[in-house]
C-alpha angles and dihedrals in degrees: 000000000000119000122207118203133192116271092241131035109256146078118315106272096203116097094337100061096151105044127105100180121025110237147123092305096044100091102031144344125249110220131207116196095224125120120248113237093204097044110090089204087076090058100059097097096235112137097190092113141339118270103253117213130184112266113270095012139072094233118126112201098211096042092046089046095051093045091055093047087055091049095052089051092045108118092198094094112059135188091258088067095056124106121248093251099049094080128076093187133043112266114215129222114268133187094226125053109258120218105250102222097039086053090052090052087052089050093056085067088065093045104036094162089064103050096172128132112205110208115196105221094210085065092046091049091050092050100042118001091186092056089047091050092052091049091053097048099034107028095150092064102030096050091054088050091047087056091053093049095048093049091051091052091047091048090050094052097040112022095164089066098060089137093074116090113197125209120200117231112194120196144160100063105195090233111063112198130211120227093245089044096066112105136174092271089070096056108123095017131113109253137177119212137171135216148107126294112237104170137021119190125211122271118274131183115249116198114233097170128030124211118212130187128194107232092208104051099009091237110163129214135175121216125192116235113244112211092317096319122111115215099213113203111242102197128044109230093206101052099012092235119154123227093002100125121111125196112241103202097191092059096051124105120240139182131201117267132188132182121218140181121221118197125203115264113251089238091062096046116106116230118281095008132111120247118266124228135203132195121245126198115204122191141181112354094358087075113111093002094119134041133202109285097034118133110214148149113247123203115191147120117286107227138180125206129189123247122216120229089228128003091241094046125076094208112113136213120245090228112080127209116236135207140154122246102218121228101165137022119198120185097198126117121179113239095019131100118262116270111244090220092064116080104234124197115216110192113228093254091057091047091053091052093051090049091049091050089052091058091065107108089213095052094111091057097039091054088049090054092050096056116085093355091181091062119091118226124328091123094163092051089051090051090051093050089045089055088048092055090053093042129189130288112286111230144166134211114253117263139066124300090251092062111106090209091061108119129188118224116216115235100175119097123227120205131188120201112201129172152084123342114266098031095121098259097135092042089057090050094050091049096052088044091057093043106051118074097224102034132138129197121203138159121234094227093052098043127090132192091254095049091052096045118023144296137202120247135167116255110232093211099048100021089225130127112260137181115253113199125227135216096284095055097040091059092052104152091017139071127280111210111205117186126193087028091168092058094061117112118252091247093051091046094049092065089067093069095079095038095052096048113022090026087220132112117212114205127185108174134140091348092310110124118176147129118237129201116245103171094164135132119238120224108183135178124201138171124223121271090262095039091249127057112266111217090197091063126069123239097272095049090048095052097037096191125134115270089229087063098040091052088061092062114088093201128026108188119194110210108196134176103240093199088220123156094215090047093048089051097051089041090051094051091048093052091047091052092056092057098036093045094227098116108176092193113123106249096186090088094051121095121226115256092237090055094045097054094045088051091052094044092049093048094050093047102042108020120075111168120209130200123252124214086248091054092048091052092050090047093055092050090050094048092049089050092052090050093051093050090048092057092058099058130070120224094009125136103266120227111240128193084259085068089065093058087048089058091052093050090048092047091050089048091051093051092044085055089057090046087241122154093208134046114241136188094273093057090053093045092053092045088053094046093049093050091053095046092047092061097036090249095165095043101050121098103238093213099053104019091231128134110257106241116234096020104091117082115181133196098049 
């Protein structure tokens, strides 16, 4: 059976030009001639005609359409008040404030294949609370009215573009629900929930208009699909034949449909309970907009559908299946870095502020102080994590994708923290996990090879075997934080070899053979083999990890307890100040978190440093020097050719931190210094490979 789909993703633009979701209100409105008690239009005293409202609601079509047209033309809301993720194009600076929603309509002319107007419900509530209440309680009817109003305003402004049909996408409901907080009273309402996407199905066509043909007289008729049910015409109006219509699949109209599963955010989970999930239905342009591992806010209509006892029996269960018809996705999470996949808009004033911050000669140290401010000392560790957040320049070898000589160059930085207990290793991991948009936190003892990679499960909707991705694939483009790295089994740890270098994950299970992308950075924490650092053993015997795995880490930090009275005194004062609230640390050098995440997002999106011939020569000299020094020591961590690539990535990350387009000598010098400091290069006895006692002073 061949299936014909519309040429563009979106609602069928035939006889239903203003409908987002096919439903009872899609084709026509059923009116009741009863005055609305909450609509001020019914109290005007005019007796020209009764105020017609949609049956079962207090929504007047004409009144609601007029109110939204006034809202769109309202100049109270300007472009400067919009969020960074609301624009698809760069909005330039203007002398006069520009109306927000008229600017969005103008933006549709530049992106005609995405004719969607996003409406911030916080603005709508401020403008007209009654219209906002009707949108929340009766979204099926009001969203269709909003589509008609937006198209009328657009046709008045741009009559020559009558072929563009606009759909309204409301978002940002003031009450954000949790997944376990949804109840039967919310069915049929517009809700906003947040969580993490755990599964995305393949794209399937959904019929929105059925095409029937009479097999006697060849009379044709189109019927709108009502919530998945096709109302087959029983009598042909041309020849009066009964039950003579046949469904012609190739002439039907379809839209793309995708099933998602949203899992509850860990912050919203009660103690001691497993996370709740909810099913999402994405249609039209919302298909393939999110991936497993994305944290997002979802605005949609909470629906309930009946379930049959048996597919061939019309008897229904009393328990209904619920889902959310998605209207809007928003990949923004407060307190986290911006996701690179979302197109962010930085206004010119913000860009000027970021460039002015980059000119500060002490920007590197200030950003290191701003990371993990509650952790005392470990400045080099913070600098290494900071370079991991910026990352190197992503590059591909020249040639086509079919070229077997094509090689992918890793740009993500891997870091291992190893040392004594109580040296803030787990706190650093927790801070990074809560900061990055696509981060996963797992423990080595509680993780299996299947949980990190992928496993096979049976889909409840299609009853087919599907591939469920694990932690490493879900944080593609982010950072995977693995605690208790030394307690992982050898079989579990062996799967990291391919992920940490090739950044892919090969799976061959249950007839499913594929290669998944796992372009993630690894931030791992491990304890020494005897829980505490043994001064009588060298570095290799204390870490006790395979050389093949250690060589894949760009930085290996040794966090040791110096057992020094001066250090213990400063650490005690710092910890007491956190509890007492009398922190004497100078906060003038620290950068605010919102400015820091904007800086990192801007640098990763717009700055791509390149190596100069002088930098290449300096890198070669430093690498040869490191190799020569490593040959003279016994039991030391040997420098491999992979460490040269690590120096390149660290240099590019330091240049990106300065918003520089080229790598200079200062970037290479800092990369070499950080590599030496990470492995205690200057404090290791070259003859024995042991840490010299009484030399290391932390907290500087």
